[in-house]
Every structure is written in structure tokens, then in C-alpha cells.
MARGURO-241746 format. One record per residue (C-alpha): x, y, z. Coordinates in nm, 3 decimals, padded with zeros to 5 digits. Layout:
# MARGURO-241746
         u         v         w
         X         Y         Z
...
# end
This chain:
# MARGURO-241746
         u         v         w
    12.019    11.224    14.459
    12.049    11.361    14.106
    11.980    11.705    13.963
    11.813    11.778    13.630
    11.823    12.135    13.497
    11.606    12.221    13.196
    11.691    12.480    12.931
    11.373    12.517    12.724
    11.496    12.704    12.417
    11.601    12.569    12.079
    11.674    12.723    11.740
    11.378    12.544    11.581
    11.120    12.295    11.707
    11.162    11.954    11.543
    10.837    11.805    11.404
    10.871    11.487    11.616
    10.960    11.660    11.944
    10.717    11.653    12.237
    10.963    11.790    12.495
    10.908    12.125    12.664
    11.105    12.326    12.409
    11.038    12.667    12.260
    11.193    12.819    11.945
    11.414    13.111    12.042
    11.270    13.440    11.923
    11.480    13.746    11.986
    11.767    13.758    12.233
    11.791    13.498    12.509
    11.786    13.645    12.861
    12.057    13.410    12.978
    12.144    13.605    13.291
    11.779    13.629    13.400
    11.721    13.258    13.347
    12.037    13.170    13.537
    11.924    13.383    13.832
    11.588    13.203    13.824
    11.759    12.862    13.820
    11.978    12.953    14.116
    11.679    13.076    14.318
    11.491    12.757    14.231
    11.790    12.543    14.328
    11.844    12.725    14.657
    11.480    12.684    14.758
    11.477    12.311    14.681
    11.809    12.236    14.850
    11.697    12.419    15.164
    11.403    12.180    15.193
    11.632    11.873    15.202
    11.842    11.727    15.481
    12.208    11.701    15.377
    12.150    11.645    15.003
    12.432    11.472    14.815
    12.424    11.531    14.438
    12.581    11.236    14.253
    12.486    11.334    13.897
    12.382    11.650    13.713
    12.213    11.660    13.372
    12.168    11.978    13.168
    11.891    11.900    12.918
    11.652    12.078    12.691
    11.572    12.222    12.446
    11.927    12.298    12.345
    12.147    12.372    12.648
    12.447    12.436    12.421
    12.284    12.770    12.330
    12.382    12.877    12.683
    12.736    13.006    12.743
    12.992    12.804    12.942
    13.020    13.079    13.203
    12.658    13.020    13.308
    12.723    12.650    13.365
    13.040    12.738    13.556
    12.836    12.961    13.788
    12.574    12.691    13.840
    12.833    12.425    13.918
    13.024    12.657    14.152
    12.700    12.707    14.349
    12.644    12.331    14.352
    12.998    12.245    14.458
    12.916    12.224    14.830
    12.655    11.953    14.764
    12.823    11.758    14.484
    12.986    11.422    14.550
    13.349    11.371    14.442
    13.367    11.256    14.079
    13.004    11.350    14.016
    12.884    11.289    13.660
    12.788    11.615    13.484
    12.624    11.584    13.143
    12.547    11.851    12.885
    12.313    11.788    12.592
    12.438    11.957    12.276
    12.309    11.996    11.922
    12.575    11.955    11.651
    12.416    12.257    11.482
    12.487    12.485    11.779
    12.823    12.362    11.911
    13.004    12.625    11.707
    12.838    12.897    11.918
    13.077    12.830    12.208
    13.410    12.652    12.256
    13.351    12.297    12.383
    13.677    12.326    12.578
    13.519    12.603    12.785
    13.229    12.373    12.879
    13.487    12.116    12.990
    13.665    12.378    13.201
    13.330    12.481    13.352
    13.302    12.134    13.506
    13.104    11.936    13.248
    13.260    11.590    13.206
    13.007    11.410    12.985
    12.868    11.528    12.651
    12.553    11.401    12.477
    12.536    11.493    12.108
    12.198    11.478    11.933
    12.311    11.325    11.603
    11.979    11.146    11.519
    12.105    11.044    11.172
    12.412    11.064    10.947
    12.196    11.095    10.634
    12.144    11.457    10.527
    11.814    11.373    10.355
    11.680    11.210    10.672
    11.805    11.497    10.889
    11.615    11.741    10.667
    11.300    11.529    10.698
    11.341    11.537    11.078
    11.366    11.916    11.077
    11.718    11.915    11.220
    11.933    12.226    11.175
    12.256    12.028    11.129
    12.404    11.800    10.866
    12.622    11.492    10.890
    12.938    11.704    10.852
    12.838    11.898    11.166
    12.822    11.573    11.367
    13.175    11.475    11.268
    13.303    11.827    11.335
    13.136    11.846    11.677
    13.256    11.501    11.781
    13.616    11.577    11.683
    13.599    11.913    11.864
    13.470    11.737    12.178
    13.762    11.492    12.172
    14.009    11.779    12.127
    13.845    11.955    12.424
    13.921    11.654    12.644
    13.582    11.484    12.659
    13.641    11.113    12.714
    13.276    11.029    12.790
    13.054    11.105    12.491
    12.705    10.982    12.407
    12.550    10.993    12.062
    12.171    11.005    12.025
    12.059    10.817    11.714
    11.713    10.723    11.586
    11.590    10.448    11.356
    11.256    10.390    11.188
    11.284    10.730    11.018
    11.051    10.841    10.736
    11.097    10.606    10.438
    11.410    10.457    10.596
    11.523    10.115    10.473
    11.691    09.841    10.674
    12.023    09.915    10.501
    11.998    10.289    10.570
    11.928    10.234    10.940
    12.229    10.004    10.981
    12.449    10.240    10.779
    12.352    10.519    11.021
    12.440    10.298    11.315
    12.770    10.192    11.159
    12.863    10.560    11.111
    12.794    10.629    11.478
    12.990    10.323    11.593
    13.287    10.423    11.376
    13.330    10.739    11.585
    13.387    10.513    11.888
    13.162    10.689    12.141
    13.156    10.557    12.496
    12.777    10.549    12.496
    12.505    10.529    12.233
    12.132    10.595    12.276
    11.960    10.418    11.985
    11.585    10.439    11.978
    11.288    10.419    11.743
    11.118    10.732    11.613
    10.761    10.739    11.743
    10.478    10.975    11.655
    10.389    11.159    11.976
    10.056    11.342    12.024
    10.046    11.719    11.968
    10.358    11.716    11.747
    10.380    11.824    11.383
    10.440    11.462    11.280
    10.123    11.356    11.462
    09.922    11.613    11.267
    10.088    11.526    10.934
    10.225    11.172    10.972
    10.517    11.078    10.747
    10.550    10.732    10.597
    10.737    10.515    10.850
    10.879    10.163    10.809
    10.639    09.877    10.885
    10.678    09.644    11.184
    10.863    09.377    10.984
    11.128    09.624    10.867
    11.153    09.773    11.218
    11.213    09.428    11.364
    11.491    09.362    11.112
    11.649    09.700    11.194
    11.644    09.620    11.566
    11.792    09.273    11.538
    12.060    09.381    11.293
    12.141    09.683    11.508
    12.169    09.484    11.831
    12.422    09.256    11.662
    12.629    09.550    11.533
    12.632    09.719    11.874
    12.729    09.406    12.066
    13.010    09.328    11.820
    13.138    09.684    11.868
    13.155    09.645    12.247
    12.851    09.863    12.312
    12.645    09.649    12.547
    12.272    09.699    12.596
    12.191    09.779    12.958
    11.856    09.953    12.909
    11.588    09.938    12.640
    11.759    10.197    12.419
    12.096    10.254    12.593
    12.425    10.090    12.496
    12.760    10.151    12.663
    13.119    10.039    12.678
    13.250    09.892    13.002
    13.234    10.153    13.279
    13.048    10.413    13.069
    12.684    10.360    13.161
    12.499    10.686    13.219
    12.482    10.716    13.597
    12.219    10.989    13.582
    11.974    10.781    13.380
    12.054    10.472    13.587
    11.931    10.667    13.889
    11.600    10.736    13.713
    11.556    10.374    13.607
    11.650    10.247    13.953
    11.372    10.464    14.103
    11.618    10.700    14.266
    11.541    11.056    14.378
    11.616    11.369    14.178
    11.557    11.742    14.187
    11.421    11.922    13.881
    11.494    12.289    13.818
    11.404    12.501    13.517
    11.091    12.558    13.312
    10.890    12.236    13.288
    11.135    12.033    13.498
    11.010    11.741    13.707
    11.150    11.588    14.023
    11.093    11.289    14.250
    11.148    11.278    14.624
    11.104    11.001    14.881
    11.054    11.156    15.227
    11.123    10.895    15.492
    11.202    10.805    15.849
    11.540    10.685    15.966
    11.547    10.341    16.127
    11.755    10.363    16.449
    11.872    10.002    16.431
    12.012    10.027    16.075
    12.032    10.405    16.017
    11.854    10.339    15.687
    11.609    10.598    15.556
    11.286    10.414    15.476
    11.047    10.602    15.241
    10.706    10.694    15.378
    10.575    10.803    15.038
    10.669    10.933    14.695
    10.629    11.297    14.591
    10.647    11.424    14.234
    10.739    11.788    14.175
    10.695    12.004    13.866
    10.768    12.357    13.753
    10.577    12.594    13.523
    10.639    12.490    13.162
    10.626    12.836    13.002
    10.961    13.014    13.042
    10.779    13.344    13.101
    10.583    13.202    13.394
    10.890    13.027    13.534
    11.090    13.350    13.525
    10.809    13.526    13.715
    10.845    13.289    14.014
    11.097    13.010    13.971
    11.059    12.895    14.332
    10.693    12.799    14.283
    10.677    12.419    14.281
    10.372    12.202    14.224
    10.376    11.882    14.429
    10.178    11.560    14.398
    10.183    11.270    14.641
    10.176    10.942    14.451
    09.908    10.705    14.576
    10.055    10.398    14.750
    09.849    10.187    14.508
    10.032    10.345    14.213
    10.387    10.319    14.352
    10.449    09.951    14.261
    10.351    10.019    13.900
    10.579    10.322    13.879
    10.865    10.122    14.028
    10.825    09.832    13.784
    10.780    10.070    13.489
    11.130    10.200    13.554
    11.338    09.906    13.678
    11.218    09.655    13.419
    11.368    09.878    13.148
    11.711    09.779    13.282
    11.842    09.458    13.126
    11.974    09.349    13.467
    11.688    09.495    13.671
    11.757    09.553    14.041
    11.797    09.333    14.355
    11.476    09.228    14.528
    11.568    09.435    14.835
    11.555    09.754    14.629
    11.177    09.743    14.616
    11.130    09.794    14.990
    11.430    10.027    15.017
    11.295    10.251    14.740
    10.923    10.240    14.817
    10.885    10.149    15.186
    10.640    09.877    15.076
    10.661    09.501    15.115
    10.764    09.299    14.811
    10.453    09.088    14.870
    10.242    09.369    14.727
    10.356    09.257    14.379
    10.186    08.921    14.428
    10.029    08.724    14.271
    10.137    08.896    13.947
    10.509    08.849    14.008
    10.480    08.476    14.081
    10.272    08.427    13.768
    10.532    08.603    13.556
    10.811    08.394    13.709
    10.614    08.077    13.632
    10.562    08.197    13.273
    10.936    08.257    13.232
    10.901    08.634    13.196
    11.058    08.747    13.526
    11.369    08.628    13.707
    11.306    08.470    14.047
    11.604    08.617    14.233
    11.588    08.975    14.099
    11.330    09.226    13.983
    11.435    09.181    13.622
    11.289    09.046    13.303
    11.420    08.723    13.155
    11.543    08.727    12.795
    11.195    08.614    12.692
    11.031    08.882    12.907
    11.259    09.154    12.770
    11.144    09.064    12.419
    10.782    09.147    12.518
    10.868    09.421    12.767
    10.583    09.657    12.679
    10.325    09.388    12.755
    10.508    09.282    13.072
    10.516    09.637    13.209
    10.155    09.696    13.106
    10.048    09.412    13.336
    10.166    09.616    13.638
    09.997    09.933    13.517
# end
């Protein structure tokens, strides 16, 4: 079990962002939102049997607008359910990290930091609508190291407006030079209902994007940052456990405005004591902070059709370069592996899927979007 807590406010909405984020206008009611989160958390934990929280992720929006004392209170409440050595991640914007001392976040119980760098080019950062510059990234990263963070992720994008191959690799080289434990490196895409979708900037063509990707993969591998998911690269022992749970089709609670969760109610098998899922339930919360604050315990639920479960499973696990063991399909869904036939056998015969795991081959990983689409 993982826990995701959403903090929906940011200083300014970026033109490419399609997350549930809202520009902060006026003073943030931090205490009121914290009370709402705790009520939400209490209601959801009460509905579970002996929950064991292995990872926590504070995302947004910009969670680093929230004071360390609020996270300390949340984690103190969670302590009774958290596993020893649980991973606790905080997303932070380099343009807001000066609002609070990063050392205080570390003392509050946060042990992993994810910095939204996006680019080290001030011109590109301006085009992306970011409120920070390259100097802020360096300053925030150094402050995080001084605060004792030894597990830091950098978010970085490529395929930016008018970006050249050389500029993309220079960005990546700057990120690698800081020696983060983890790097999320992904292509900028134009999402519906964003400012960029309404007024599209000029983006690199597919040939340039391909050269960026191949050059970047080489740089990352040479630096000891190994690709374990489509856009995630990590040093040995530093893979993001929270995101691995998502991609492995694990369960998670979602608290906060617009947060989503996934639960697998099941029955325990007396002969093995294993909990076999009898279905998949998706949960969601009101997206507008005002509505969430009115009743944070209100949770919308949706039972996923058994016909749709195999597609959802494959959509997640095939993103992992190593996939998952065959047995995970039945353990995670309660369905027989045979339900993937004849598609799976055809993909094995075509050299796109591995025979002994639910994982793409090197050839299949190169055409992953098409491979996943077949199961949808």
C-alpha cells in the first residue's frame, strides 16, 4: 500500500501543465487544508484491514509552499501505519524552496526530494512559464544536500520549444553533473485544455526528438543512471519505490483535492493466506479545493470492469523495462493469465514480449506505445 497526498496550489500555472493545480490567490489556508487531509486519511484508513503504508508521496501543485510543520503533523498521524524505512517523497519547485528550510522538511520525516528543474536554460524556462532560473536549481540542490537529503530526483524535459539536439543534451549533462540519485527525463507533450494546446509553440520534429532520445540514453547509461521505466533513470538502489508500486499495479490511497486511489478488495485463501483480489476499485476526490474543503471525506468510487482490468494491468507493467513475473498477473488481478491470450502468444512469436515474464523485449520496448495499444 502507498499513499499519495495532493497539494493543489502553485504560484503560477505553467502553460504545459494539465495537473490539478490552481494558482494561489490570497493567503493559503494551510491549517484548514491539513485538517481536511487528516479527516480524509482517517476515513480511508478506517475502511481498510490492517493497512501497511510502504511509501508516501506529497505531490502537486507545489507542495513546498506548505510549511514543514504540516508535513510533520501528517507523518506523525501516519506513523502507526507506516512500515519501517518507508520512502517519503516531497515534490519541490526550485522557485519556492527558499520559502522554508529544507532541513526542516528532512526533520519532519521526508527522506526523498523531487526537484522540478525542467531545464537549465533560462530562455527555455521562461518559455515554459517556470518561476525559477537555472541558478535556483543549483542553489536548491546544494541546499538539499546540506540538509542531509541523500535521495534526490531531478525532473527534466526535452523536446522544448525550438530546442536543438545540442541544447537538450547540454540540459541533460547539467543535470547529470549534479549527481542526483534519480532522474526523470521525459518529452514535453501538448496536453488538451492547456495554454500550449490553445497556442502551440514550435516543437522539434520527430527526427530531432529521436536523436535527442538516443543521445540522452547513452549519456544517462554512461553516468550510471540506468533506465528502469519509460522516463525514469536511477543509480543502483535508488529506484522510486512509490512509482514502482504504481507501475506494478499495486494499491494506493489518494487524499487531497483531485487525488486518485486504487484498491483491490479480496478474499484470503486459507491454504496460502494470500489475499486474492475480487475486483479493482478506483477512488477519486473533488478536484476543486473549495469543494474538497467542504467535505474531504466524500469519495467517488468506480468498480473497474473485469474486461478492462487486463488492459489496465498491461498499460502499467509494460512501462517497466524489466516488467513483472508472470505470477503477478493473477496475484494483482485475481484473473487467469490465459485471459491475455491469444494476444500475448502472438506478441511473443513476433519478438515483442518475453516468454517468461510480462515484459517487453528490447524490440517491443522500442515500439511500446503500439504494443500497449494492442491491449487497450
